[in-house]
N, C-alpha and C positions, 0 to 999 in steps of 0.2 A: 303799303300798309302803314308805314311810319308817318305819312302825311294824312292818313285817314281819308284817302280818296278812293272811290270805286273806279274800276277800269275805264268806263265811258268818260269819266270826268277828266282823265289825263288829256284827252284830245280837246275837250271843251275849254280847259284852262290853259292850253298852250304849253304843256309841260315839255321841256326839251333839255338835252344835255349839252354842256359846253366844256370842251377840252381846250386847254391853252395852246397846245401844239397844232401842227398842221394835220396830223393823223387823228381821226376819230376812233378811239379804241373801245369806247363803250356805247351802248344803245339801249333803248327800252324795248323789250319784247312786246310786239303789238297785241298779242292775245292774252298775255299774263301780266304785263306791266313790270316784269322783273328786269333788273339791271343785268345786262349780258355783255360779253365781249363782242365787239363788232369787227374786230381785226385781230389777226394773230399778234400776240405780244411776245417779243423777243427780248428777254431781260439783258442778255449780253450786248445786244445792239443799243438798247436804251440807256443802260446804267454802267456799262463797261466795268470799271474798277471800283465802283461804289458798293459798299457792303449792304446798305439799306436802300432798296429800290422802291420808290413811291411814285405812283401815278395819281394825279388829282384830276377830278372833274367836278363840275358844278351842275346841280339840278336846278333849272330855272322854271318857276311856276308863275305864269302871268295871271293877273287878276287877284282878287282878294282871297285870303286864307282865313 
């Protein structure tokens, strides 16, 4: 919705997610286009003693917007 794209346009424009780590924690739901967790996220394992735990991912859209 934020990109003003309809669901079929996600595939046509090559929309994909990029996580910097080896594990892909997020995915786009194929039927709704919603951002969902693709993997179990264990805060204690990822952030250990850090008070503020942040996971970043980028949404890449190929083609013109």
